[in-house]
C-alpha positions in Angstrom: -1.5 -0.5 -8.4 -4.3 -1.8 -10.0 -7.9 -0.8 -8.7 -9.5 -1.4 -12.1 -11.8 -4.3 -10.5 -12.0 -3.2 -7.0 -15.8 -2.5 -6.6 -16.5 -3.4 -3.1 -13.7 -3.3 -0.6 -13.9 -6.2 2.0 -14.0 -5.5 5.5 -10.5 -6.4 7.5 -11.5 -5.5 11.3 -11.2 -9.2 12.6 -8.2 -9.6 10.5 -6.3 -6.4 12.0 -7.6 -6.8 15.2 -6.2 -10.8 15.3 -2.7 -9.5 13.7 -2.4 -6.7 16.4 -3.0 -9.1 19.3 -0.6 -11.7 17.8 2.2 -9.1 17.1 1.4 -7.4 20.8 2.0 -10.8 22.2 5.1 -11.5 20.2 6.7 -8.2 21.3 5.9 -9.0 25.0 7.5 -12.7 24.6 10.2 -11.8 22.9 11.1 -9.2 25.3 10.8 -11.6 28.3 13.1 -14.1 26.5 15.5 -10.9 25.6 15.7 -10.0 29.7 16.0 -14.0 30.7 18.6 -15.0 28.5 20.4 -11.3 28.4 20.4 -10.9 25.0 20.4 -7.5 23.2 19.7 -8.8 19.7 15.9 -10.3 21.3 15.4 -6.9 23.2 16.5 -4.7 20.0 14.1 -7.1 17.8 11.2 -6.7 20.4 11.5 -3.0 20.2 11.7 -3.2 16.1 8.3 -5.6 16.7 6.8 -2.5 17.8 6.7 -1.0 15.0 4.6 -3.8 13.4 2.2 -3.3 15.9 2.0 0.6 14.9 2.1 0.0 11.3 -0.8 -2.5 11.4 -2.9 0.0 14.0 -2.5 2.7 11.2 -3.7 0.5 8.4 -6.7 -0.7 10.6 -7.4 3.2 11.4 -7.1 4.3 7.6 -9.0 1.4 6.6 -12.1 2.4 9.3 -12.0 6.0 8.2 -11.9 4.9 4.4 -15.6 4.0 5.0 -16.7 6.8 7.0 -19.6 8.8 5.1 -19.0 12.3 3.6 -19.9 15.4 5.4 -20.6 19.1 4.7 -17.2 19.6 4.8 -15.4 16.6 3.6 -17.5 15.7 0.9 -14.8 13.0 -0.1 -15.2 11.4 3.5 -11.9 10.3 5.2 -11.0 8.3 1.9 -7.6 9.3 1.3 -6.1 8.4 4.5 -6.1 4.9 3.1 -3.4 6.1 0.6 -1.6 8.3 3.4 -1.3 5.6 5.7 0.0 3.4 2.6 2.8 6.0 2.2 3.8 6.6 5.7 4.0 2.9 6.4 6.1 2.5 3.0 8.2 5.1 4.4 8.3 3.6 8.0 9.0 0.1 6.3 12.3 1.8 4.5 13.5 3.2 7.8 13.2 -0.4 9.7 15.0 -2.1 6.7 18.0 1.2 7.0 18.1 0.0 10.8 18.4 -3.5 9.8 21.1 -2.7 7.3 23.0 -0.4 9.7 22.7 -3.1 12.9 23.8 -5.7 10.4 26.9 -4.0 8.8 28.1 -3.2 12.8 27.6 -6.9 13.7 29.9 -8.3 10.7 32.4 -5.7 11.9 32.2 -7.2 15.6 30.0 -10.2 15.5 28.8 -10.9 19.0 28.0 -14.1 20.9 24.1 -15.2 20.1 22.5 -17.6 22.3 21.6 -19.9 19.5 18.5 -21.9 21.0 17.1 -19.0 22.2 17.3 -17.3 18.8 16.0 -20.3 17.4 12.9 -21.0 19.5 12.5 -17.1 19.6 12.6 -16.7 15.8 10.4 -19.7 15.4 7.7 -18.5 17.2 8.0 -15.1 15.2 7.9 -17.2 12.0 4.9 -18.6 12.7 3.0 -15.4 14.0 4.1 -13.3 11.1 3.4 -15.9 8.3 0.1 -16.3 9.9 -0.4 -12.6 10.2 0.9 -12.2 6.2 -1.9 -14.7 5.2 -5.0 -12.2 6.9 -4.0 -9.7 4.2 -2.9 -12.0 1.3 -6.6 -11.9 -0.7 -6.5 -8.5 -0.3 -2.7 -7.4 -1.4 -3.5 -6.7 -5.1 -7.1 -4.5 -4.7 -5.9 -2.3 -2.0 -2.6 -0.5 -1.4 -3.4 -0.1 2.7 -3.8 -3.7 3.1 -1.0 -4.4 0.5 1.6 -2.2 2.7 0.0 -4.3 6.2 0.7 -7.6 3.9 4.4 -6.4 3.0 5.5 -5.6 6.4 4.2 -8.8 7.9 5.8 -10.9 5.1 9.3 -9.0 5.7 9.2 -9.7 9.2 8.6 -13.4 8.4 11.4 -13.5 5.8 13.7 -12.1 9.0 12.2 -14.7 11.5 13.3 -17.4 8.5 16.8 -15.9 8.0 17.1 -15.6 11.8 16.1 -19.2 12.3 18.4 -20.2 10.0 21.0 -18.3 11.7 20.5 -20.2 14.9 20.8 -23.3 13.5 24.2 -22.5 11.7 25.3 -20.8 15.2 24.3 -23.7 17.3 26.3 -26.1 15.3 29.4 -24.1 14.1 29.4 -21.1 16.4 29.7 -19.0 13.4 27.8 -15.7 14.6 28.8 -13.5 11.4 26.1 -15.6 9.9 23.4 -13.6 11.2 24.1 -10.4 9.9 24.9 -11.8 6.8 21.5 -13.3 6.7 19.9 -10.1 7.7 21.6 -8.3 4.9 20.3 -10.3 2.2 16.2 -10.8 3.5 16.8 -6.6 3.7 17.8 -6.7 0.0 14.9 -8.8 -1.3 12.2 -6.6 0.9 13.5 -3.7 -0.4 12.3 -4.5 -3.7 8.7 -4.8 -2.7 9.0 -1.9 -0.3 10.0 0.3 -3.1 7.1 -0.1 -5.3 4.9 -0.1 -2.7 6.5 3.6 -2.1 6.1 4.7 -5.4 2.9 3.5 -5.8 1.7 5.2 -2.7 3.6 8.6 -3.7 1.7 8.4 -7.1 -1.8 8.2 -5.1 -0.8 10.9 -3.0 0.3 13.0 -5.9 -3.1 11.9 -7.6 -1.3 10.5 -10.6 -3.6 7.7 -12.7 -3.6 4.8 -10.9 -1.8 1.9 -12.4 -3.8 -0.3 -14.4 -5.7 2.1 -16.3 -4.5 3.8 -19.5 -5.7 7.8 -20.0 -5.5 7.6 -23.5 -7.3 4.5 -23.7 -10.2 6.1 -21.6 -9.8 9.3 -23.8 -10.7 7.1 -26.8 -13.6 5.5 -25.4 -15.0 9.1 -24.5 -14.3 10.1 -28.0 -16.5 7.4 -29.3 -19.4 8.0 -27.2 -22.5 8.9 -29.5 -22.6 12.3 -30.5 -18.8 13.2 -28.5 -16.6 15.2 -30.9 -14.4 16.5 -28.5 -12.7 15.6 -25.0 -10.5 17.7 -22.5 -9.9 18.7 -19.0 -9.6 14.7 -18.6 -8.8 13.6 -14.7 -8.6 10.6 -13.5 -7.2 10.1 -10.0 -7.4 7.4 -6.9 -10.1 9.0 -4.1 -8.5 5.7 -1.8 -6.7 2.7 -2.6 -9.8 1.2 -3.7 -11.6 3.8 -5.8 -11.1 6.0 -8.7 -12.7 9.1 -9.7 -13.0 10.8 -13.3 -13.7 14.6 -14.6 -13.8 15.6 -18.2 -15.6 17.9 -20.3 -17.3 16.3 -23.6 -18.2 18.7 -26.3 -21.1 17.1 -28.1 -22.9 19.9 -30.5 -26.5 18.1 -30.4 -28.0 17.8 -26.7 -30.3 14.8 -27.9 -30.0 11.9 -25.6 -27.3 13.6 -23.1 -29.0 11.8 -20.3 -28.6 8.3 -21.9 -25.2 8.9 -22.6 -24.1 10.2 -19.5 -25.7 6.9 -17.7 -24.0 4.6 -20.5 -20.7 6.1 -19.7 -21.0 5.7 -16.2 -21.9 2.5 -16.4 -19.3 1.1 -18.6 -16.4 3.1 -17.2 -17.2 1.3 -13.8 -17.5 -2.1 -16.2 -13.9 -1.6 -18.4 -11.8 0.6 -16.1 -13.3 0.5 -12.6 -14.0 4.2 -12.1 -16.6 4.5 -9.6 -17.1 8.2 -10.0 -17.5 9.8 -12.8 -18.1 13.7 -13.3 -18.9 14.8 -17.0 -19.5 18.0 -18.0 -21.3 18.5 -21.5 -20.3 21.6 -23.7 -21.8 22.4 -26.8 -19.0 23.6 -29.6 -15.0 23.7 -29.1 -15.7 27.5 -28.7 -17.1 26.8 -25.3 -13.6 25.3 -24.1 -12.7 27.5 -20.7 -10.2 24.9 -19.5 -6.9 27.3 -20.7 -5.6 27.0 -17.0 -2.0 25.8 -16.2 -3.2 22.3 -16.3 -5.2 22.1 -19.5 -2.4 24.1 -21.1 0.5 21.7 -19.9 -1.6 18.7 -21.2 -2.2 20.4 -24.6 -5.4 20.8 -24.7 -6.4 24.8 -25.1 -7.6 25.6 -28.6 
């Protein structure tokens, strides 16, 4: 997840509100259609779409919490809630995909009659709503992992709806009920790729790994090139949220002249070059002052 150029996260409150209302309405319509047509498949998909509403509410809540001001006891505020939400949504997507694969394999062994026209109408409504919802989050998917999770969730459902729509036409004209589970398996395989990358990026951020798109060696080289700096150690770069990056480092600078100017320059340029919004730098006057010989620094080979 590349966070380098995300400086001021935009608000997606209206997008989330519209998305939740559309998807909750579709759940009601699909469940009603399932009852009217006596279709277990439609009822099962309606139950699955409840998870979409839950996923959107989770992402919306995290987006709101991430903008709350820090407090005395939560000095970073609730920023990391966006990371946890994207991770949970990735896990939820994996579980949903597992359910789709399981049901598809079961239906391949025992194809069940499906009301073709009812499936076509319902799938068409689902395709329109899911595609429209996904487009609400299209612009933010590259800048915010939490928004990307919402986008992938809805794009995946749009893909499933498109597959179901195609299957409905095939079933209507050929009566080949096995087409439905085959298309579902194919779509699940495609969606799995995007979900896997979402899970990987979310887990990396949750474990405070360096965000994708930032080269720590390049950052270290930049810091070493600052006026008067002779060494850099105890360098840490991590994501505070799905849109904000922090950095801390110890800089060895024997000459204390110009300290304030170097700090101001470093903070500005780290933001411009790497999208690092929160920088904390500690001066040390000689290599003998290094007091970082804990487990982390030893693992990084930084101890003198």
